[in-house]
Every structure is written in structure tokens, then in C-alpha cells.
C-alpha positions as CSV (number, residue, x, y, z in Angstrom):
1,M,76.7,-4.0,2.1
2,Q,74.3,-2.0,0.1
3,P,74.9,-3.8,-3.3
4,V,74.5,-7.1,-1.5
5,V,71.2,-6.1,0.0
6,V,69.9,-4.8,-3.3
7,G,71.0,-8.1,-5.0
8,L,69.2,-10.0,-2.3
9,Y,65.9,-8.1,-2.8
10,L,66.2,-8.6,-6.6
11,A,66.7,-12.3,-6.1
12,L,63.7,-12.6,-3.9
13,F,61.5,-10.6,-6.3
14,T,62.6,-12.8,-9.2
15,S,61.9,-15.9,-7.3
16,S,58.5,-14.7,-6.3
17,L,57.7,-14.0,-10.0
18,L,58.9,-17.5,-10.9
19,L,56.8,-19.1,-8.1
20,S,53.7,-17.2,-9.2
21,A,54.3,-18.3,-12.8
22,E,54.9,-21.9,-11.8
23,E,51.6,-21.9,-9.9
24,I,49.8,-21.5,-13.2
25,S,49.9,-24.4,-15.5
26,A,51.7,-23.1,-18.6
27,G,51.3,-24.3,-22.2
28,C,48.7,-25.2,-24.7
29,Q,45.5,-27.0,-23.6
30,D,44.3,-28.2,-27.0
31,W,46.4,-28.7,-30.1
32,I,46.6,-30.7,-33.4
33,L,49.5,-32.2,-35.3
34,G,51.0,-30.0,-38.0
35,Q,53.6,-30.4,-40.7
36,N,57.2,-31.4,-40.0
37,R,56.4,-33.1,-36.6
38,S,55.1,-29.8,-35.1
39,V,51.9,-29.2,-33.2
40,C,49.5,-26.2,-33.6
41,C,47.7,-24.8,-30.6
42,R,43.9,-24.3,-30.8
43,R,43.4,-23.2,-27.1
44,C,45.8,-22.0,-24.4
45,K,45.4,-23.0,-20.8
46,P,43.5,-20.5,-18.6
47,G,45.7,-17.5,-17.7
48,N,48.0,-18.1,-20.6
49,R,48.6,-15.9,-23.7
50,L,49.6,-17.3,-27.1
51,V,53.3,-17.1,-27.8
52,M,53.3,-19.0,-31.2
53,E,50.7,-20.9,-33.0
54,C,52.8,-23.9,-34.0
55,G,56.0,-25.5,-32.7
56,P,57.7,-28.7,-31.6
57,D,56.7,-28.3,-27.9
58,P,53.1,-27.6,-26.9
59,E,54.1,-26.3,-23.5
60,K,56.1,-23.5,-25.1
61,L,53.3,-22.3,-27.4
62,C,51.5,-20.4,-24.5
63,A,52.9,-18.5,-21.5
64,P,51.2,-17.3,-18.3
65,C,50.2,-13.7,-17.9
66,H,52.4,-11.4,-15.8
67,P,51.2,-10.2,-12.4
68,N,48.4,-7.6,-12.4
69,T,47.4,-8.8,-15.9
70,Y,44.9,-11.3,-17.1
71,T,43.3,-12.8,-20.2
72,V,39.9,-14.4,-20.8
73,K,40.6,-15.1,-24.5
74,P,42.2,-18.6,-25.1
75,M,44.1,-17.4,-28.2
76,S,45.0,-13.8,-27.2
77,M,48.5,-12.7,-28.0
78,A,48.6,-10.3,-25.0
79,C,47.2,-10.0,-21.5
80,S,45.1,-7.1,-20.3
81,R,45.9,-4.9,-17.2
82,C,43.8,-5.6,-14.1
83,T,41.1,-3.0,-13.3
84,Q,41.7,-0.8,-10.3
85,C,38.7,0.0,-8.2
86,S,38.4,3.7,-7.3
87,D,36.1,5.5,-4.9
88,P,33.1,5.2,-4.6
89,Q,34.0,1.7,-5.8
90,F,35.6,-1.0,-3.6
91,E,37.2,-4.3,-4.4
92,L,35.0,-7.4,-4.1
93,K,37.4,-9.9,-5.6
94,A,41.1,-9.5,-6.5
95,C,42.4,-9.9,-10.0
96,N,44.2,-13.1,-11.2
97,T,45.6,-14.2,-14.6
98,S,42.3,-15.6,-15.8
99,T,39.8,-13.1,-14.3
100,D,39.7,-9.3,-13.9
101,T,39.1,-7.5,-10.6
102,V,35.5,-7.5,-9.4
103,C,34.4,-4.1,-8.1
104,G,31.4,-3.0,-6.1
105,C,29.7,0.2,-5.2
106,K,29.0,1.7,-1.8
107,P,25.5,1.6,-0.2
108,G,23.1,3.9,-2.0
109,L,24.9,3.4,-5.3
110,R,25.0,0.6,-7.8
111,C,27.1,-0.5,-10.8
112,G,26.4,1.5,-14.0
113,D,27.2,-1.4,-16.3
114,N,27.9,-5.2,-16.3
115,Q,31.6,-4.7,-15.6
116,C,30.9,-2.1,-12.9
117,K,33.2,0.4,-14.5
118,F,31.4,3.2,-12.7
119,C,28.7,3.8,-10.0
120,V,25.3,5.5,-10.3
121,D,22.6,6.5,-7.8
122,E,20.4,3.6,-6.9
123,C,16.8,4.4,-7.8
124,G,14.1,3.3,-5.4
125,K,10.5,2.2,-6.0
126,G,8.4,4.9,-7.8
127,E,11.6,6.1,-9.7
128,E,13.6,5.1,-12.7
129,P,17.2,5.7,-13.8
130,T,18.0,8.3,-16.5
131,P,20.7,8.4,-19.1
132,K,22.4,11.0,-17.0
133,R,23.0,8.5,-14.3
134,S,20.4,10.1,-12.0
135,C,16.9,9.1,-10.9
136,R,13.5,10.6,-11.7
137,K,10.0,10.0,-10.5
138,C,7.8,7.8,-12.7
139,P,5.7,9.9,-15.1
140,E,1.9,10.1,-14.6
141,G,0.3,6.9,-15.8
142,T,3.3,4.7,-15.0
143,F,4.7,2.9,-12.0
144,N,7.7,1.0,-10.7
145,D,7.5,-1.5,-7.8
146,K,11.1,-2.7,-8.0
147,I,14.5,-1.2,-7.1
148,H,16.4,0.5,-9.9
149,S,14.1,-0.5,-12.7
150,S,12.3,1.2,-15.5
151,C,8.7,2.5,-15.0
152,K,5.9,0.6,-16.7
153,P,2.5,1.9,-17.8
154,W,-0.6,1.2,-15.8
155,T,-3.0,-1.4,-16.9
156,K,-5.7,0.2,-19.0
157,S,-8.7,-1.7,-17.6
158,C,-9.7,-4.5,-15.3
159,P,-10.3,-8.0,-16.6
160,E,-13.8,-9.0,-17.5
161,G,-16.0,-9.5,-14.4
162,Q,-13.8,-7.4,-12.1
163,I,-14.1,-3.7,-11.0
164,L,-11.6,-1.1,-10.2
165,I,-11.0,-0.7,-6.4
166,A,-7.8,1.5,-6.4
167,K,-6.2,3.7,-9.0
168,G,-2.5,3.3,-9.9
169,D,0.3,5.5,-8.6
170,A,4.0,5.8,-9.0
171,F,4.6,2.7,-6.8
172,S,1.8,0.3,-8.0
173,D,-0.5,-0.6,-10.8
174,I,-4.3,-0.3,-10.7
175,K,-6.1,-2.9,-8.4
176,C,-9.1,-4.8,-9.5
177,S,-11.4,-7.2,-7.5
178,R,-14.6,-9.2,-7.9
179,E,-15.8,-8.2,-4.4
180,V,-17.9,-5.1,-3.7
181,T,-17.2,-3.9,-0.1
182,T,-20.4,-1.8,0.3
183,Y,-23.7,-2.2,2.2
184,A,-26.5,-4.7,1.4
185,P,-28.5,-2.7,-1.2
186,S,-25.5,-2.8,-3.6
187,E,-25.9,-6.6,-3.9
188,V,-28.0,-5.9,-7.0
189,N,-25.0,-4.2,-8.6
190,T,-22.8,-7.1,-7.6
191,V,-25.0,-9.4,-9.7
192,E,-24.6,-7.1,-12.7
193,L,-20.8,-7.4,-12.5
194,L,-20.8,-11.2,-13.1
195,P,-19.2,-12.3,-16.4
196,V,-21.3,-12.5,-19.5
197,G,-22.8,-15.9,-20.0
198,K,-23.3,-16.7,-16.3
199,K,-26.9,-16.5,-14.9
200,T,-27.8,-15.5,-11.3
201,N,-30.0,-17.7,-9.1
202,D,-33.3,-15.7,-8.9
203,Q,-34.8,-18.1,-6.5
204,S,-32.2,-17.1,-3.8
205,I,-33.6,-13.5,-3.9
206,W,-37.2,-14.3,-3.0
207,P,-36.6,-15.4,0.6
208,L,-34.9,-12.1,1.2
209,V,-37.8,-10.2,-0.3
210,G,-40.3,-12.1,1.9
211,I,-38.3,-11.4,5.0
212,F,-38.0,-7.7,4.2
213,G,-41.7,-7.4,3.4
214,G,-42.8,-9.2,6.6
215,A,-40.5,-7.0,8.8
216,S,-41.9,-3.9,7.1
217,A,-45.5,-5.0,7.7
218,F,-44.8,-5.8,11.4
219,I,-43.2,-2.4,11.9
220,A,-46.2,-0.7,10.3
221,V,-48.7,-2.5,12.6
222,I,-46.7,-1.5,15.7
223,I,-46.6,2.2,14.5
224,L,-50.4,2.2,13.8
225,S,-51.2,0.6,17.2
226,L,-49.1,3.2,19.0
227,W,-50.9,6.0,17.1
228,L,-54.4,4.7,18.0
229,I,-53.5,4.3,21.7
230,S,-52.1,7.8,21.8
231,R,-55.2,9.2,20.1
232,R,-57.5,7.5,22.6
233,T,-55.5,8.7,25.5
234,G,-55.7,12.2,24.2
235,K,-59.5,12.0,23.9
236,S,-59.9,10.8,27.4
237,E,-57.8,13.5,28.8
238,N,-59.7,16.1,26.8
239,K,-63.1,14.8,28.2
240,T,-61.7,14.9,31.8
241,Q,-60.5,18.4,31.4
242,S,-63.9,19.5,29.9
243,K,-65.8,17.9,32.9
244,N,-63.5,19.7,35.4
245,Q,-64.1,23.0,33.7
246,E,-68.0,22.5,33.8
247,F,-67.9,21.6,37.5
248,T,-65.8,24.7,38.2
249,V,-68.2,27.0,36.3
250,M,-71.2,25.6,38.2
251,M,-69.5,26.1,41.6
252,V,-68.7,29.7,40.6
253,D,-72.4,30.3,39.5
254,H,-73.8,29.1,42.9
255,E,-71.4,30.9,45.1
256,E,-71.6,34.4,43.6
257,P,-75.3,35.1,44.5
258,C,-74.9,34.0,48.1
259,S,-71.9,36.2,48.6
260,F,-73.6,39.1,46.8
261,H,-77.1,39.1,48.6
262,Q,-76.1,38.0,52.1
263,P,-75.1,41.5,53.2
264,E,-78.5,42.9,52.1
265,Q,-80.3,40.3,54.0
266,E,-78.4,41.1,57.1
267,K,-79.1,44.8,56.7
268,G,-82.8,44.1,56.2
269,G,-83.0,42.0,59.3
270,S,-81.4,44.7,61.3
271,S,-83.7,47.4,60.0
272,E,-86.8,45.3,60.7
273,S,-85.6,44.7,64.3
274,L,-85.0,48.4,64.8
275,S,-88.5,49.3,63.5
276,T,-90.1,46.7,65.8
277,Q,-88.3,48.1,68.8
278,N,-89.4,51.6,68.0
279,S,-93.1,50.6,67.7
280,E,-93.0,48.8,71.0
281,S,-91.4,51.8,72.7
282,K,-94.2,54.0,71.4
283,L,-96.9,51.8,72.7
284,I,-95.4,51.8,76.1
285,L,-95.2,55.5,76.2
């Protein structure tokens, strides 16, 4: 039983090879007539290798590549072995007789060459790849705003008529603008930044000067009026205080003699009354 089973498997394998070979159109795709009623092939059909250059039958001049082999050269005498993707690679597209295997790289990595024969670290913005298949930060004075690309130098200066508003860094170039985002007094500087050859409209400045001057004069008048009013108010208060002080002094001057001499007058009155009484008593006696 075992020899029969082995023979059956061999027959199936052979038939599968024949079917795969039959799926590909064999032979020469472009030929010319040669000597002695022969034809000479100039291009084999895709997936075929050249067997012989000239012969009586153009279909026998080229033969399909075997499985796991391929060729992209129309007049190649041999087929190449299909590439095997290895970790960290993975297979994107399987190999066939006319194209090689297409490999890819896992996330965070990218192909190191056009054929993706190896993977390298994927460099982000602000970095650039090195010959050692690693990444490094952009040197000072350069930037990179793309994924896995080389760093580029900063722009040296802004175009004419523009000013620098932001310095460059590892991720972006310098930034320039025509606008000046500052307060009103800097409008004079904005006029100076206009391109050479263009004149400013001086007439548009005079209305602003008039408005500013009028507002300043109005404020000065208000301040002067307030000062005069406060000064007059202070003088009137000082006069009132001085009058009150004089009145107080006068009252004090009149009250002090009365309070000082009154006791003496009372004493004098009492002594006189006593002397009178004594004299009258003497006369009676």
C-alpha cells in the first residue's frame, strides 16, 4: 500500500506543476525570421526564460519559470529565486513567475531600500536618517517637517517687505509676515517696512494727528479746571477756619476778666456791708 500512496502523491505533485506551468503562456512573444526557415526570439513572454535564441518553433524558444522563481528580464537564460520576507518584515504580495515577493515593515519601521530588503527605524519630524540605519535630531540651523526625510537649512532672511516673526527650529523654517501685531505707536515702523519704491499716503496721517491733538487739549482743560476749583475751595475753607479762630479768641478775652474779678467784687460788697453794720451798731450804743 505504501508504494501506491507514494506514487499517487508524486502523480498529484507532477500534475500540479504541469497545471501551474500551463497557466502561464509559454513561448516567445516577439521573434523574426532567420536562416533555414527558423525564427529567432527577441522577447520572451512574461514569466518565461530563454531556452534557445533561434529554432523552428517559437513556442519552444522560451519556457516558464519554475515555482518560487521569477524573471523580469525578457531575454534572461535563468529565473531568480523569490525573496522570503523575514521578521520584522511581512509579506504584502506573493511572488509569481513575473514579479518578486513584495515585503513590508512593521509599524515604526520602514523599508531601507527600494526593494525593501531590510527595515530601518522610521524617523519622525525634526529628525533625519543616518547611514547607520538610525535617526538623529536635526542639527542647529536645519529643520525637517516631513516623515523620514533629510533635514534642510533654515531660510537665511525674509523676503523684501516682510519681517521675522518666529525663529526656526528642528520642526519648521523661519516665519515671516507683513503684519506687525503690536500697539498703535508702532504704525510708524509698519510704514518703514513697506517695499522700496512704494510711497505711503501722508494725508491719511493728518486726521489721526488732529484727533490726538484735540483729545489732548480737552484733557488739559479739564485738569486745569479741576485744579482751579480745588484751589478756590481750599482758600474758602482757610478763610472760614481763620474767622472761627478769631471769634474763639475774642470770646476767651471777654470771659477771662469776668471770671477773674467777680470774686473780688463779691468780697468787697460783703466787707462794705459789714462795716456799715458796725457803724450803725456804734451809733445805737
